[in-house]
A tleap script that builds the chain and sets N, CA, C and O, in Angstrom:
source leaprc.protein.ff14SB
mol = sequence {
  NMET SER THR SER ARG ARG VAL ARG PRO LEU
  ALA ALA LEU ALA LEU ALA ALA SER ALA VAL
  GLY SER LEU LEU VAL THR ALA PRO ALA ALA
  SER ALA SER SER TYR ARG ASP ALA CYS LEU
  ASP SER VAL GLY THR ARG THR SER ALA ASN
  GLY TRP VAL ILE PRO ALA ARG ASN PHE GLN
  TYR GLY SER ARG GLY VAL CYS VAL ARG GLU
  ILE GLN LEU ASP LEU LEU SER LEU VAL ASP
  VAL ASP ASP ALA ASP VAL ASP GLY PHE VAL
  ASP GLY ILE PHE GLY THR LYS THR ASP ASP
  TYR VAL LYS GLU PHE GLN SER LYS ALA HIE
  LEU GLN PRO ASP GLY VAL VAL GLY PRO ARG
  THR TRP GLU ALA LEU ILE SER ARG THR THR
  CASP
}
set mol.1.N position { 42.754 -14.506 -30.844 }
set mol.1.CA position { 42.040 -14.700 -29.662 }
set mol.1.C position { 41.587 -14.190 -28.520 }
set mol.1.O position { 41.113 -14.502 -27.428 }
set mol.2.N position { 42.158 -12.596 -29.687 }
set mol.2.CA position { 41.615 -11.449 -28.595 }
set mol.2.C position { 40.079 -11.116 -28.565 }
set mol.2.O position { 39.540 -10.611 -27.580 }
set mol.3.N position { 39.481 -11.412 -29.622 }
set mol.3.CA position { 38.163 -12.040 -29.925 }
set mol.3.C position { 37.219 -12.565 -28.728 }
set mol.3.O position { 36.346 -11.990 -28.078 }
set mol.4.N position { 37.637 -13.640 -28.695 }
set mol.4.CA position { 37.132 -14.795 -27.272 }
set mol.4.C position { 37.848 -13.554 -25.809 }
set mol.4.O position { 36.946 -13.599 -24.972 }
set mol.5.N position { 38.412 -13.069 -25.526 }
set mol.5.CA position { 38.593 -12.395 -24.548 }
set mol.5.C position { 37.604 -10.983 -24.364 }
set mol.5.O position { 37.283 -10.498 -23.279 }
set mol.6.N position { 37.286 -10.561 -25.474 }
set mol.6.CA position { 36.297 -9.214 -25.556 }
set mol.6.C position { 34.814 -10.027 -25.395 }
set mol.6.O position { 33.915 -9.275 -25.019 }
set mol.7.N position { 34.513 -11.073 -25.559 }
set mol.7.CA position { 33.103 -11.794 -25.446 }
set mol.7.C position { 33.041 -12.270 -24.285 }
set mol.7.O position { 32.014 -11.865 -23.739 }
set mol.8.N position { 33.945 -13.279 -23.299 }
set mol.8.CA position { 33.610 -12.899 -22.207 }
set mol.8.C position { 33.506 -12.142 -20.991 }
set mol.8.O position { 32.944 -12.511 -19.960 }
set mol.9.N position { 34.189 -10.878 -21.229 }
set mol.9.CA position { 33.522 -9.788 -20.163 }
set mol.9.C position { 31.965 -9.887 -20.416 }
set mol.9.O position { 31.113 -10.191 -19.581 }
set mol.10.N position { 31.791 -9.594 -21.623 }
set mol.10.CA position { 30.559 -9.142 -22.239 }
set mol.10.C position { 29.162 -10.319 -21.622 }
set mol.10.O position { 28.091 -10.147 -21.040 }
set mol.11.N position { 29.669 -11.110 -21.970 }
set mol.11.CA position { 28.945 -12.417 -21.240 }
set mol.11.C position { 28.578 -12.714 -20.038 }
set mol.11.O position { 27.579 -13.270 -19.580 }
set mol.12.N position { 29.829 -12.124 -19.436 }
set mol.12.CA position { 29.446 -12.288 -17.618 }
set mol.12.C position { 29.002 -10.999 -17.672 }
set mol.12.O position { 28.356 -10.661 -16.680 }
set mol.13.N position { 29.147 -10.174 -18.521 }
set mol.13.CA position { 28.285 -8.886 -17.982 }
set mol.13.C position { 26.547 -8.679 -18.081 }
set mol.13.O position { 25.643 -8.060 -17.521 }
set mol.14.N position { 26.793 -9.747 -19.311 }
set mol.14.CA position { 24.951 -9.822 -19.398 }
set mol.14.C position { 24.168 -10.861 -18.354 }
set mol.14.O position { 22.972 -10.948 -18.078 }
set mol.15.N position { 25.438 -11.687 -17.840 }
set mol.15.CA position { 24.583 -12.771 -16.585 }
set mol.15.C position { 24.828 -11.868 -15.691 }
set mol.15.O position { 24.006 -12.023 -14.787 }
set mol.16.N position { 25.664 -10.833 -15.422 }
set mol.16.CA position { 24.856 -10.157 -13.990 }
set mol.16.C position { 24.147 -9.748 -14.431 }
set mol.16.O position { 23.208 -10.417 -13.998 }
set mol.17.N position { 23.565 -8.763 -15.338 }
set mol.17.CA position { 22.939 -7.850 -15.665 }
set mol.17.C position { 20.933 -8.543 -15.917 }
set mol.17.O position { 19.852 -7.955 -15.925 }
set mol.18.N position { 21.346 -10.037 -16.083 }
set mol.18.CA position { 20.160 -11.279 -16.147 }
set mol.18.C position { 19.524 -11.591 -14.474 }
set mol.18.O position { 18.349 -11.746 -14.141 }
set mol.19.N position { 20.739 -11.611 -13.635 }
set mol.19.CA position { 20.688 -11.975 -12.156 }
set mol.19.C position { 19.790 -10.754 -11.858 }
set mol.19.O position { 18.562 -10.806 -11.797 }
set mol.20.N position { 20.523 -9.679 -11.685 }
set mol.20.CA position { 20.007 -8.521 -11.748 }
set mol.20.C position { 18.578 -8.016 -11.975 }
set mol.20.O position { 17.924 -7.498 -11.070 }
set mol.21.N position { 18.160 -8.172 -13.114 }
set mol.21.CA position { 16.892 -7.964 -13.704 }
set mol.21.C position { 15.739 -9.318 -12.863 }
set mol.21.O position { 14.510 -9.274 -12.803 }
set mol.22.N position { 16.436 -10.145 -12.444 }
set mol.22.CA position { 15.417 -11.035 -11.956 }
set mol.22.C position { 15.342 -10.872 -10.247 }
set mol.22.O position { 14.571 -11.215 -9.351 }
set mol.23.N position { 16.177 -10.391 -10.329 }
set mol.23.CA position { 16.084 -10.151 -8.209 }
set mol.23.C position { 15.133 -9.113 -8.391 }
set mol.23.O position { 14.059 -9.328 -7.829 }
set mol.24.N position { 15.245 -7.844 -9.138 }
set mol.24.CA position { 14.179 -6.807 -9.149 }
set mol.24.C position { 12.714 -7.365 -9.668 }
set mol.24.O position { 11.766 -6.700 -9.251 }
set mol.25.N position { 12.404 -8.423 -10.466 }
set mol.25.CA position { 11.446 -9.000 -11.101 }
set mol.25.C position { 10.661 -9.716 -9.480 }
set mol.25.O position { 9.501 -9.523 -9.116 }
set mol.26.N position { 11.618 -10.461 -8.826 }
set mol.26.CA position { 11.100 -11.427 -7.765 }
set mol.26.C position { 10.960 -10.881 -6.685 }
set mol.26.O position { 10.624 -11.422 -5.632 }
set mol.27.N position { 11.378 -9.005 -6.999 }
set mol.27.CA position { 11.106 -8.548 -5.337 }
set mol.27.C position { 10.174 -8.328 -4.783 }
set mol.27.O position { 9.214 -8.234 -5.547 }
set mol.28.N position { 9.828 -8.117 -3.272 }
set mol.28.CA position { 8.561 -8.370 -2.920 }
set mol.28.C position { 7.828 -6.941 -2.843 }
set mol.28.O position { 8.344 -5.864 -2.546 }
set mol.29.N position { 6.880 -7.131 -3.086 }
set mol.29.CA position { 5.880 -5.819 -3.464 }
set mol.29.C position { 6.092 -5.137 -1.919 }
set mol.29.O position { 6.621 -5.665 -0.941 }
set mol.30.N position { 5.659 -4.151 -2.006 }
set mol.30.CA position { 5.397 -3.665 -0.630 }
set mol.30.C position { 4.616 -3.657 0.392 }
set mol.30.O position { 3.508 -3.712 -0.141 }
set mol.31.N position { 4.491 -3.633 1.244 }
set mol.31.CA position { 3.627 -4.702 2.175 }
set mol.31.C position { 2.941 -3.439 3.008 }
set mol.31.O position { 3.611 -2.435 3.252 }
set mol.32.N position { 1.376 -3.580 3.481 }
set mol.32.CA position { 0.770 -2.393 4.489 }
set mol.32.C position { 1.781 -2.301 4.991 }
set mol.32.O position { 2.499 -1.551 4.330 }
set mol.33.N position { 2.380 -2.775 6.075 }
set mol.33.CA position { 2.897 -2.726 7.347 }
set mol.33.C position { 4.248 -1.594 6.949 }
set mol.33.O position { 4.686 -0.795 7.777 }
set mol.34.N position { 4.679 -1.695 5.798 }
set mol.34.CA position { 5.713 -0.760 5.427 }
set mol.34.C position { 5.633 0.568 5.283 }
set mol.34.O position { 6.356 1.500 5.635 }
set mol.35.N position { 3.954 0.433 4.317 }
set mol.35.CA position { 3.691 1.550 4.135 }
set mol.35.C position { 2.514 2.083 5.368 }
set mol.35.O position { 1.692 2.994 5.268 }
set mol.36.N position { 2.813 1.017 6.714 }
set mol.36.CA position { 2.239 2.283 7.683 }
set mol.36.C position { 2.893 2.247 8.285 }
set mol.36.O position { 2.328 2.568 9.330 }
set mol.37.N position { 4.310 1.984 8.591 }
set mol.37.CA position { 4.876 2.433 9.271 }
set mol.37.C position { 5.728 4.504 8.620 }
set mol.37.O position { 6.090 5.503 9.243 }
set mol.38.N position { 5.666 4.184 7.373 }
set mol.38.CA position { 5.960 5.500 6.801 }
set mol.38.C position { 5.117 6.299 6.783 }
set mol.38.O position { 5.422 7.491 6.777 }
set mol.39.N position { 3.818 5.896 6.769 }
set mol.39.CA position { 2.793 6.981 7.038 }
set mol.39.C position { 2.717 7.089 8.927 }
set mol.39.O position { 2.500 8.216 9.372 }
set mol.40.N position { 2.825 6.387 9.545 }
set mol.40.CA position { 3.252 6.836 10.813 }
set mol.40.C position { 4.428 8.161 11.230 }
set mol.40.O position { 4.198 9.119 11.968 }
set mol.41.N position { 5.420 7.919 10.666 }
set mol.41.CA position { 6.206 8.382 10.693 }
set mol.41.C position { 6.030 10.112 9.697 }
set mol.41.O position { 6.301 11.128 10.338 }
set mol.42.N position { 5.730 10.214 8.688 }
set mol.42.CA position { 5.021 11.280 8.314 }
set mol.42.C position { 3.920 12.267 8.849 }
set mol.42.O position { 3.838 13.479 8.652 }
set mol.43.N position { 3.169 11.516 9.511 }
set mol.43.CA position { 1.677 12.471 10.148 }
set mol.43.C position { 2.042 12.499 11.580 }
set mol.43.O position { 1.618 13.476 12.197 }
set mol.44.N position { 2.776 11.587 12.274 }
set mol.44.CA position { 2.446 11.197 13.680 }
set mol.44.C position { 1.467 9.970 14.193 }
set mol.44.O position { 0.801 9.195 13.506 }
set mol.45.N position { 1.580 10.037 15.413 }
set mol.45.CA position { 0.613 8.725 16.000 }
set mol.45.C position { -0.364 9.688 17.257 }
set mol.45.O position { -0.225 10.710 17.928 }
set mol.46.N position { -1.343 8.652 17.049 }
set mol.46.CA position { -2.569 8.763 18.247 }
set mol.46.C position { -2.968 7.846 18.532 }
set mol.46.O position { -2.715 6.954 17.722 }
set mol.47.N position { -3.840 7.393 19.818 }
set mol.47.CA position { -4.308 6.320 20.178 }
set mol.47.C position { -5.781 6.144 19.894 }
set mol.47.O position { -6.691 6.959 20.041 }
set mol.48.N position { -5.817 4.856 19.439 }
set mol.48.CA position { -7.369 4.971 19.042 }
set mol.48.C position { -8.226 4.566 20.612 }
set mol.48.O position { -7.575 4.283 21.618 }
set mol.49.N position { -9.433 4.592 20.604 }
set mol.49.CA position { -10.147 4.273 21.901 }
set mol.49.C position { -9.834 2.812 22.408 }
set mol.49.O position { -9.740 2.639 23.624 }
set mol.50.N position { -9.693 1.916 21.676 }
set mol.50.CA position { -9.433 0.301 22.012 }
set mol.50.C position { -7.467 0.443 22.076 }
set mol.50.O position { -6.938 -0.626 22.382 }
set mol.51.N position { -6.851 1.183 21.915 }
set mol.51.CA position { -5.077 1.431 22.041 }
set mol.51.C position { -4.679 1.054 20.759 }
set mol.51.O position { -3.559 0.545 20.780 }
set mol.52.N position { -5.035 1.098 19.973 }
set mol.52.CA position { -4.467 0.908 18.830 }
set mol.52.C position { -3.785 2.326 18.411 }
set mol.52.O position { -4.359 3.406 18.556 }
set mol.53.N position { -2.244 2.140 17.775 }
set mol.53.CA position { -1.792 2.943 17.541 }
set mol.53.C position { -1.863 3.453 15.705 }
set mol.53.O position { -1.703 2.708 14.739 }
set mol.54.N position { -2.168 5.016 15.697 }
set mol.54.CA position { -2.739 5.328 14.377 }
set mol.54.C position { -2.584 6.532 13.989 }
set mol.54.O position { -2.560 7.521 14.722 }
set mol.55.N position { -2.475 6.507 12.835 }
set mol.55.CA position { -1.942 8.041 12.165 }
set mol.55.C position { -2.550 8.743 13.042 }
set mol.55.O position { -3.453 8.275 13.735 }
set mol.56.N position { -2.128 9.970 13.127 }
set mol.56.CA position { -2.691 11.397 13.768 }
set mol.56.C position { -3.102 12.071 12.943 }
set mol.56.O position { -3.013 13.281 13.149 }
set mol.57.N position { -3.614 11.690 11.889 }
set mol.57.CA position { -4.762 12.422 10.694 }
set mol.57.C position { -5.838 11.788 10.648 }
set mol.57.O position { -6.141 10.864 11.403 }
set mol.58.N position { -6.636 12.321 9.583 }
set mol.58.CA position { -8.087 11.936 9.218 }
set mol.58.C position { -7.897 12.279 7.485 }
set mol.58.O position { -7.562 13.325 6.928 }
set mol.59.N position { -8.282 10.858 6.892 }
set mol.59.CA position { -8.000 11.124 5.180 }
set mol.59.C position { -9.166 10.736 4.609 }
set mol.59.O position { -9.877 9.764 4.868 }
set mol.60.N position { -9.322 11.844 3.575 }
set mol.60.CA position { -11.078 11.543 2.659 }
set mol.60.C position { -10.751 11.777 1.055 }
set mol.60.O position { -9.660 11.548 0.533 }
set mol.61.N position { -11.578 12.132 0.582 }
set mol.61.CA position { -11.494 12.354 -0.882 }
set mol.61.C position { -10.787 13.323 -1.243 }
set mol.61.O position { -11.209 14.421 -0.880 }
set mol.62.N position { -9.725 13.306 -1.916 }
set mol.62.CA position { -8.703 14.507 -1.833 }
set mol.62.C position { -7.331 14.755 -1.713 }
set mol.62.O position { -6.512 15.483 -2.273 }
set mol.63.N position { -7.328 13.479 -0.322 }
set mol.63.CA position { -6.444 13.288 0.250 }
set mol.63.C position { -4.994 12.571 -0.738 }
set mol.63.O position { -5.363 11.793 -1.618 }
set mol.64.N position { -3.867 12.731 -0.660 }
set mol.64.CA position { -2.734 12.053 -1.201 }
set mol.64.C position { -1.169 11.296 -0.196 }
set mol.64.O position { -0.792 11.656 0.920 }
set mol.65.N position { -0.751 10.550 -0.802 }
set mol.65.CA position { 0.563 10.246 0.061 }
set mol.65.C position { 0.318 8.710 0.117 }
set mol.65.O position { -0.489 8.004 -0.487 }
set mol.66.N position { 1.389 8.387 1.146 }
set mol.66.CA position { 1.678 6.987 1.977 }
set mol.66.C position { 0.863 6.963 2.344 }
set mol.66.O position { 0.390 5.914 1.909 }
set mol.67.N position { -0.283 7.687 3.335 }
set mol.67.CA position { -1.223 6.970 4.043 }
set mol.67.C position { -2.289 6.867 3.514 }
set mol.67.O position { -3.187 6.236 4.071 }
set mol.68.N position { -2.486 7.523 2.174 }
set mol.68.CA position { -3.715 7.221 1.429 }
set mol.68.C position { -2.999 5.386 0.737 }
set mol.68.O position { -3.595 4.340 0.992 }
set mol.69.N position { -1.967 5.427 0.074 }
set mol.69.CA position { -1.439 4.403 -0.196 }
set mol.69.C position { -1.554 2.749 1.185 }
set mol.69.O position { -1.907 1.593 0.954 }
set mol.70.N position { -1.245 3.175 2.059 }
set mol.70.CA position { -1.633 2.265 3.302 }
set mol.70.C position { -2.897 2.116 3.244 }
set mol.70.O position { -3.090 0.980 2.813 }
set mol.71.N position { -3.900 2.649 3.446 }
set mol.71.CA position { -5.683 2.936 3.213 }
set mol.71.C position { -5.831 1.384 1.748 }
set mol.71.O position { -6.212 0.214 1.769 }
set mol.72.N position { -5.258 2.358 0.665 }
set mol.72.CA position { -5.900 1.615 -0.475 }
set mol.72.C position { -5.058 -0.081 -0.542 }
set mol.72.O position { -5.615 -0.993 -1.154 }
set mol.73.N position { -3.865 -0.274 0.075 }
set mol.73.CA position { -3.444 -1.370 -0.089 }
set mol.73.C position { -4.197 -2.437 1.473 }
set mol.73.O position { -3.727 -3.541 1.751 }
set mol.74.N position { -4.995 -2.002 2.020 }
set mol.74.CA position { -5.233 -2.297 3.069 }
set mol.74.C position { -6.580 -2.870 2.660 }
set mol.74.O position { -6.851 -4.049 2.888 }
set mol.75.N position { -7.727 -1.746 1.839 }
set mol.75.CA position { -8.491 -2.175 1.056 }
set mol.75.C position { -8.694 -3.655 0.110 }
set mol.75.O position { -9.662 -4.394 -0.069 }
set mol.76.N position { -7.379 -3.666 -0.343 }
set mol.76.CA position { -7.331 -4.742 -1.848 }
set mol.76.C position { -7.554 -5.876 -0.722 }
set mol.76.O position { -8.235 -6.772 -1.221 }
set mol.77.N position { -7.208 -6.168 0.676 }
set mol.77.CA position { -7.162 -7.118 1.114 }
set mol.77.C position { -8.798 -7.677 2.263 }
set mol.77.O position { -9.050 -8.785 2.737 }
set mol.78.N position { -9.587 -6.369 2.358 }
set mol.78.CA position { -10.642 -6.300 3.177 }
set mol.78.C position { -12.050 -5.948 2.509 }
set mol.78.O position { -13.134 -5.885 3.089 }
set mol.79.N position { -11.782 -5.730 1.138 }
set mol.79.CA position { -13.048 -5.362 0.409 }
set mol.79.C position { -12.895 -6.108 -0.857 }
set mol.79.O position { -11.762 -6.555 -1.036 }
set mol.80.N position { -14.004 -6.412 -2.029 }
set mol.80.CA position { -13.668 -6.676 -3.083 }
set mol.80.C position { -13.669 -6.134 -3.801 }
set mol.80.O position { -14.661 -5.906 -4.493 }
set mol.81.N position { -12.395 -5.610 -3.996 }
set mol.81.CA position { -11.953 -4.540 -4.840 }
set mol.81.C position { -12.349 -5.568 -6.738 }
set mol.81.O position { -12.029 -6.745 -6.904 }
set mol.82.N position { -12.961 -4.816 -7.690 }
set mol.82.CA position { -13.329 -5.298 -9.064 }
set mol.82.C position { -11.791 -5.476 -9.693 }
set mol.82.O position { -10.894 -4.646 -9.546 }
set mol.83.N position { -11.672 -6.764 -10.444 }
set mol.83.CA position { -10.900 -7.003 -11.329 }
set mol.83.C position { -10.324 -5.504 -11.636 }
set mol.83.O position { -9.348 -4.971 -11.108 }
set mol.84.N position { -11.060 -5.053 -12.478 }
set mol.84.CA position { -10.704 -3.941 -13.518 }
set mol.84.C position { -10.296 -2.675 -12.597 }
set mol.84.O position { -9.719 -1.728 -13.129 }
set mol.85.N position { -10.577 -2.659 -11.302 }
set mol.85.CA position { -9.895 -1.732 -10.653 }
set mol.85.C position { -8.431 -2.282 -9.982 }
set mol.85.O position { -7.653 -1.364 -9.722 }
set mol.86.N position { -8.236 -2.833 -9.855 }
set mol.86.CA position { -6.935 -3.417 -8.737 }
set mol.86.C position { -5.841 -2.833 -9.691 }
set mol.86.O position { -5.089 -2.087 -9.063 }
set mol.87.N position { -5.575 -2.926 -10.797 }
set mol.87.CA position { -4.480 -2.436 -11.560 }
set mol.87.C position { -4.215 -0.896 -11.770 }
set mol.87.O position { -4.779 -0.237 -12.643 }
set mol.88.N position { -3.152 -0.315 -10.734 }
set mol.88.CA position { -3.154 1.027 -10.464 }
set mol.88.C position { -3.867 1.810 -9.515 }
set mol.88.O position { -4.010 3.032 -9.532 }
set mol.89.N position { -4.510 0.598 -8.286 }
set mol.89.CA position { -5.543 0.919 -7.612 }
set mol.89.C position { -4.936 1.644 -6.259 }
set mol.89.O position { -5.573 2.337 -5.466 }
set mol.90.N position { -3.424 1.273 -6.201 }
set mol.90.CA position { -2.590 1.594 -4.583 }
set mol.90.C position { -1.719 3.122 -5.582 }
set mol.90.O position { -0.519 3.180 -5.852 }
set mol.91.N position { -2.425 3.817 -5.819 }
set mol.91.CA position { -1.631 5.130 -6.270 }
set mol.91.C position { -1.372 6.307 -5.057 }
set mol.91.O position { -0.714 7.347 -5.073 }
set mol.92.N position { -2.010 5.804 -4.242 }
set mol.92.CA position { -1.972 7.308 -2.941 }
set mol.92.C position { -2.749 8.317 -3.178 }
set mol.92.O position { -2.884 9.246 -2.382 }
set mol.93.N position { -3.266 8.248 -4.161 }
set mol.93.CA position { -4.676 9.423 -4.333 }
set mol.93.C position { -5.693 8.961 -3.925 }
set mol.93.O position { -5.954 7.816 -4.295 }
set mol.94.N position { -6.599 9.620 -3.067 }
set mol.94.CA position { -7.868 8.915 -2.868 }
set mol.94.C position { -8.781 9.679 -3.553 }
set mol.94.O position { -9.024 10.864 -3.326 }
set mol.95.N position { -9.268 9.006 -4.369 }
set mol.95.CA position { -10.177 9.455 -5.305 }
set mol.95.C position { -11.231 8.986 -5.576 }
set mol.95.O position { -11.614 8.692 -4.444 }
set mol.96.N position { -12.208 8.609 -6.398 }
set mol.96.CA position { -13.830 7.898 -6.357 }
set mol.96.C position { -13.914 6.666 -5.779 }
set mol.96.O position { -14.694 6.248 -4.923 }
set mol.97.N position { -12.553 5.864 -6.652 }
set mol.97.CA position { -12.858 4.417 -6.875 }
set mol.97.C position { -12.476 4.300 -4.861 }
set mol.97.O position { -13.338 3.777 -4.154 }
set mol.98.N position { -11.474 4.712 -4.368 }
set mol.98.CA position { -11.072 4.646 -2.789 }
set mol.98.C position { -11.843 5.276 -1.866 }
set mol.98.O position { -11.713 5.055 -0.662 }
set mol.99.N position { -12.769 6.168 -2.391 }
set mol.99.CA position { -14.246 6.835 -1.217 }
set mol.99.C position { -14.880 5.778 -1.646 }
set mol.99.O position { -15.006 5.066 -0.650 }
set mol.100.N position { -15.501 5.099 -2.824 }
set mol.100.CA position { -16.501 4.017 -2.763 }
set mol.100.C position { -16.233 2.779 -1.831 }
set mol.100.O position { -17.066 2.317 -1.051 }
set mol.101.N position { -14.443 2.115 -2.092 }
set mol.101.CA position { -14.126 1.198 -0.953 }
set mol.101.C position { -14.182 1.357 0.490 }
set mol.101.O position { -14.799 0.568 1.205 }
set mol.102.N position { -13.653 2.197 0.856 }
set mol.102.CA position { -13.566 3.327 2.157 }
set mol.102.C position { -14.830 2.875 2.324 }
set mol.102.O position { -14.774 1.859 3.016 }
set mol.103.N position { -16.323 3.229 1.922 }
set mol.103.CA position { -17.434 3.563 2.296 }
set mol.103.C position { -17.710 1.811 2.627 }
set mol.103.O position { -17.834 1.361 3.767 }
set mol.104.N position { -17.771 0.952 1.310 }
set mol.104.CA position { -17.982 -0.578 1.380 }
set mol.104.C position { -17.382 -1.274 2.785 }
set mol.104.O position { -18.053 -1.999 3.520 }
set mol.105.N position { -16.060 -0.926 2.992 }
set mol.105.CA position { -15.386 -0.957 4.518 }
set mol.105.C position { -16.484 -1.364 5.567 }
set mol.105.O position { -17.022 -2.318 6.128 }
set mol.106.N position { -16.432 0.951 5.373 }
set mol.106.CA position { -17.288 0.875 6.666 }
set mol.106.C position { -18.363 0.154 6.778 }
set mol.106.O position { -18.586 -0.567 7.751 }
set mol.107.N position { -19.086 0.280 5.840 }
set mol.107.CA position { -20.490 -0.928 6.105 }
set mol.107.C position { -20.026 -1.702 6.299 }
set mol.107.O position { -20.292 -1.769 7.499 }
set mol.108.N position { -19.276 -2.738 6.058 }
set mol.108.CA position { -19.239 -3.888 6.344 }
set mol.108.C position { -18.555 -3.876 7.982 }
set mol.108.O position { -18.419 -4.901 8.651 }
set mol.109.N position { -18.311 -2.994 8.276 }
set mol.109.CA position { -16.931 -2.835 9.612 }
set mol.109.C position { -18.370 -2.506 10.343 }
set mol.109.O position { -18.383 -2.768 11.545 }
set mol.110.N position { -19.607 -1.958 9.774 }
set mol.110.CA position { -20.255 -1.360 11.052 }
set mol.110.C position { -20.375 -0.022 11.545 }
set mol.110.O position { -20.918 0.148 12.636 }
set mol.111.N position { -19.793 1.286 10.661 }
set mol.111.CA position { -19.414 2.195 10.750 }
set mol.111.C position { -19.869 3.081 10.178 }
set mol.111.O position { -20.042 2.786 8.995 }
set mol.112.N position { -20.118 3.905 10.384 }
set mol.112.CA position { -21.248 5.132 9.050 }
set mol.112.C position { -19.852 5.279 8.236 }
set mol.112.O position { -18.689 5.648 8.404 }
set mol.113.N position { -20.781 4.714 7.176 }
set mol.113.CA position { -20.157 4.753 6.044 }
set mol.113.C position { -20.183 6.585 5.072 }
set mol.113.O position { -20.799 6.912 4.057 }
set mol.114.N position { -19.183 7.434 6.014 }
set mol.114.CA position { -19.003 8.974 5.380 }
set mol.114.C position { -17.253 8.884 4.629 }
set mol.114.O position { -16.509 9.865 4.627 }
set mol.115.N position { -16.907 7.690 4.115 }
set mol.115.CA position { -15.407 7.821 3.336 }
set mol.115.C position { -14.697 8.476 4.039 }
set mol.115.O position { -13.834 9.160 3.490 }
set mol.116.N position { -14.817 8.486 5.421 }
set mol.116.CA position { -13.345 9.682 5.777 }
set mol.116.C position { -12.953 8.656 6.974 }
set mol.116.O position { -13.729 8.185 7.806 }
set mol.117.N position { -11.745 8.458 6.870 }
set mol.117.CA position { -10.672 7.569 7.688 }
set mol.117.C position { -10.197 8.024 8.594 }
set mol.117.O position { -9.013 8.341 8.708 }
set mol.118.N position { -11.472 8.183 9.780 }
set mol.118.CA position { -10.916 8.902 10.991 }
set mol.118.C position { -10.333 7.856 12.386 }
set mol.118.O position { -9.822 6.754 12.187 }
set mol.119.N position { -10.472 8.277 13.365 }
set mol.119.CA position { -10.137 6.746 14.281 }
set mol.119.C position { -10.518 5.839 13.930 }
set mol.119.O position { -9.796 4.964 13.453 }
set mol.120.N position { -11.910 5.735 14.059 }
set mol.120.CA position { -12.793 4.541 14.210 }
set mol.120.C position { -12.032 3.631 12.822 }
set mol.120.O position { -11.676 2.452 12.797 }
set mol.121.N position { -11.984 4.313 12.120 }
set mol.121.CA position { -11.955 3.120 10.415 }
set mol.121.C position { -10.914 2.981 10.652 }
set mol.121.O position { -10.615 1.790 10.733 }
set mol.122.N position { -9.907 3.842 10.871 }
set mol.122.CA position { -8.537 3.735 11.138 }
set mol.122.C position { -8.287 2.319 12.047 }
set mol.122.O position { -7.896 1.314 11.452 }
set mol.123.N position { -8.379 2.304 12.606 }
set mol.123.CA position { -8.935 1.292 14.230 }
set mol.123.C position { -9.385 -0.218 13.485 }
set mol.123.O position { -8.766 -1.281 13.520 }
set mol.124.N position { -10.301 0.005 13.009 }
set mol.124.CA position { -11.223 -1.245 12.093 }
set mol.124.C position { -9.994 -1.453 10.922 }
set mol.124.O position { -9.610 -2.614 10.780 }
set mol.125.N position { -9.426 -0.519 10.169 }
set mol.125.CA position { -8.114 -0.945 8.839 }
set mol.125.C position { -7.473 -1.895 10.001 }
set mol.125.O position { -7.952 -2.995 10.276 }
set mol.126.N position { -6.383 -1.364 10.618 }
set mol.126.CA position { -5.469 -1.629 11.386 }
set mol.126.C position { -5.680 -2.946 11.904 }
set mol.126.O position { -5.039 -3.960 11.623 }
set mol.127.N position { -6.694 -2.819 12.730 }
set mol.127.CA position { -7.113 -3.935 13.554 }
set mol.127.C position { -7.196 -5.740 12.673 }
set mol.127.O position { -6.831 -6.831 13.112 }
set mol.128.N position { -7.669 -5.466 11.673 }
set mol.128.CA position { -8.297 -6.368 10.150 }
set mol.128.C position { -6.618 -6.679 10.011 }
set mol.128.O position { -6.264 -7.783 10.424 }
set mol.129.N position { -5.761 -5.944 9.559 }
set mol.129.CA position { -4.639 -5.922 8.575 }
set mol.129.C position { -3.486 -6.103 9.651 }
set mol.129.O position { -2.676 -5.211 9.398 }
set mol.130.N position { -3.091 -6.754 10.601 }
set mol.130.CA position { -1.996 -6.236 11.493 }
set mol.130.C position { -2.422 -7.827 12.163 }
set mol.130.O position { -3.468 -8.313 12.594 }
set mol.131.N position { -1.132 -8.279 12.005 }
set mol.131.CA position { -0.750 -10.409 12.538 }
set mol.131.C position { -0.936 -9.938 14.030 }
set mol.131.O position { -0.836 -10.750 14.950 }
savepdb mol mol.pdb
quit
């Protein structure tokens, strides 16, 4: 009899752990807007020429942090990121691949493809990824 009492709590614990595990697996990925809010909180804001609220800093090769994560997440939806580059692309590090995709986006948006995410590039990114 005592054996069955021990099994039930363990079974209940396993069931609860399974439920929690499935919640973790199905939790939504971070969105551009959540990264954007964190970015704006971390670096402050400024207003672009067309009235968009954009980060108060420019970002380029070598930059790191939550704002770079937002840039990378935006780029995933705006340029054709190679399948081989998708895994691990949103890492918050503005490296060679991010630089290349920023320049590709800038060209498509009729901006100077210099790899610097400044006011005009921020505005173009945000205007295309905001509902």
